[in-house]
C-alpha positions, 0 to 999 in steps of 0.5 A: 500500500505504501508503495502505491501511495509513493508511486501516486505521489511521485506521479503527481509530482512529475505531472505537476513539474511537466505541467509547469514546464509546458506552461512556460513553453506555451508562454514562450511560444505565444511570445514568439507568435506575437513577435512574428505577427508584429514582424509580418505586419511590419513587412506588409506595411513596408511592402505597401509603402514600396508598392505605393512608391512604385505607383508614384514613380510609374506615374511620374515616368508616364507624365515625363514621357507624355511631356516629351512626346508633346514637346516632340510633336510641337517640333514636327511640321504640320503635315500640310504640303507647301506650308512652312511650320511656324515656330510658336516658342 
């Protein structure tokens, strides 16, 4: 009987220790998940910023190209035969 009681107490102590160990591991894992979540959120934010910056750069390049095309078109002759292009600048 004392042997069974000893084994039961020993088992309870072992389970108590393992439970505490598991709680600590769970706490550490939760912190890791929070840290990873923050890192992912930061990456999403940065990706969005880069995307917006790229959109603005494309828009600026498009506008520059349109400006250059307009300047080039002003230099072309009117296309009517016998007339000289006029210089409007």
